C-alpha positions as CSV (number, residue, x, y, z in Angstrom):
1,Q,-0.1,0.1,0.0
2,V,1.0,3.5,-0.7
3,Q,-0.3,6.7,1.0
4,L,0.0,10.5,0.4
5,A,0.0,12.8,3.2
6,E,-0.8,16.5,2.5
7,S,0.4,19.4,5.1
8,G,0.5,22.6,5.3
9,G,-2.9,24.3,4.2
10,G,-4.7,27.2,6.0
11,L,-6.0,30.7,5.9
12,V,-3.8,33.6,4.5
13,Q,-4.2,37.0,3.6
14,P,-4.2,38.1,-0.1
15,G,-0.4,38.5,-1.0
16,G,0.6,36.1,1.6
17,S,2.7,33.0,1.2
18,L,2.1,29.2,2.1
19,R,4.3,25.8,1.8
20,L,2.7,22.7,1.4
21,S,4.4,19.6,1.6
22,C,3.4,15.8,0.7
23,V,4.7,12.5,2.1
24,A,4.3,9.1,0.0
25,S,4.8,6.5,2.3
26,G,4.1,2.8,2.2
27,S,5.6,-0.2,-0.1
28,I,7.4,2.0,-2.6
29,S,9.9,0.9,-5.1
30,S,10.4,4.5,-6.9
31,I,8.6,7.5,-7.8
32,N,8.3,9.2,-11.1
33,A,6.3,12.5,-11.3
34,M,4.8,14.0,-8.5
35,S,2.5,16.6,-8.6
36,W,-0.3,19.2,-7.4
37,Y,-3.5,19.5,-8.4
38,R,-6.3,22.0,-7.0
39,Q,-10.4,22.1,-6.9
40,A,-12.2,25.0,-6.2
41,P,-16.0,24.6,-5.2
42,G,-17.9,23.6,-8.2
43,E,-14.7,23.4,-10.7
44,E,-12.8,20.7,-12.1
45,R,-9.6,19.5,-10.7
46,D,-7.1,21.3,-12.3
47,L,-3.3,20.8,-12.3
48,V,-0.8,23.3,-10.6
49,A,2.5,21.9,-10.7
50,T,4.5,18.8,-11.9
51,I,8.0,17.7,-11.2
52,T,10.1,14.9,-12.8
53,S,13.8,16.1,-13.9
54,R,12.1,19.2,-14.9
55,T,9.0,21.3,-13.8
56,N,5.6,22.5,-15.4
57,Y,3.3,24.8,-14.4
58,G,-0.4,25.8,-14.7
59,D,-0.9,29.1,-16.2
60,S,-2.3,30.8,-13.8
61,V,0.5,30.0,-11.1
62,K,3.5,30.6,-12.9
63,G,6.1,33.3,-11.5
64,R,4.2,32.6,-8.2
65,F,4.5,28.8,-7.2
66,T,7.2,26.7,-7.3
67,I,7.6,22.9,-7.0
68,S,10.4,21.2,-5.7
69,R,11.0,17.4,-4.2
70,D,13.3,15.7,-1.7
71,D,13.7,12.2,-3.3
72,A,15.3,11.1,-0.3
73,R,12.3,11.7,1.9
74,N,9.6,10.8,-0.7
75,T,8.2,14.7,-0.2
76,V,7.0,17.1,-3.0
77,Y,6.5,20.8,-2.0
78,L,4.8,23.4,-2.9
79,Q,5.8,27.1,-2.2
80,M,3.0,29.5,-3.0
81,N,3.9,33.2,-3.0
82,S,1.7,36.5,-4.0
83,L,-1.4,34.5,-3.6
84,K,-4.5,35.5,-4.7
85,P,-8.4,34.9,-3.6
86,E,-9.1,33.0,-6.7
87,D,-6.1,30.4,-5.6
88,T,-9.0,29.5,-3.0
89,A,-9.1,25.5,-3.4
90,V,-8.5,22.1,-2.1
91,Y,-4.8,21.2,-3.0
92,Y,-4.3,17.4,-3.7
93,C,-0.8,16.0,-4.3
94,S,-0.3,13.2,-6.8
95,A,2.8,10.8,-7.2
96,V,3.2,8.1,-10.0
97,V,4.7,5.4,-7.8
98,K,5.9,2.0,-8.5
99,P,4.9,-0.5,-5.7
100,M,7.5,-2.8,-3.9
101,G,7.2,-6.1,-5.9
102,S,5.4,-4.6,-9.4
103,L,6.1,-3.8,-12.6
104,H,4.0,-0.9,-13.0
105,F,3.7,2.6,-12.1
106,Y,0.3,3.7,-10.9
107,K,-1.1,7.0,-9.7
108,Y,-2.2,7.7,-6.0
109,W,-3.4,10.6,-4.6
110,G,-3.7,12.4,-1.0
111,Q,-6.8,13.3,0.7
112,G,-6.1,17.2,-0.2
113,T,-5.5,20.3,2.3
114,Q,-7.5,23.4,2.2
115,V,-6.1,26.7,1.1
116,T,-8.3,29.6,1.6
117,V,-6.9,33.1,0.6
118,S,-9.0,36.1,2.0
119,S,-8.8,39.3,4.0
C-alpha cells in the first residue's frame, strides 16, 4: 500500500505565502512524477504543477508558485507566493509510484488540504 499525506494548508491573506508538503509512504520501489492539483467548489480538478527531472506549471500560477521535491524523503513541496483569492481551493498531491514487487507504475492521490486566501 502507498499513501500520500498533505500538510501546510490554511487561511492566508491576499499577497501572503504558504508552503504545502506531501509525503509518500508505504511499500515504494520508485517514484516518477509528483504533482499538485487543486479543485475549487463547483470546478474541475486542475493541474497546478508537476515535477520530474523538470518542472511544469499551470498558466495561472507561473512566477508565483514553485514545486520542488526531496527524493530521499519521498516528499514534494509547493511554495505559494503572492497568493490571490482565486487560489482558494482544496490542493491535492499525486505521485506516480512503482510499488515494491510491481512491474508497473500507478498514480496515487492524497486526501487534500484546504487553502483559503481571504482578508
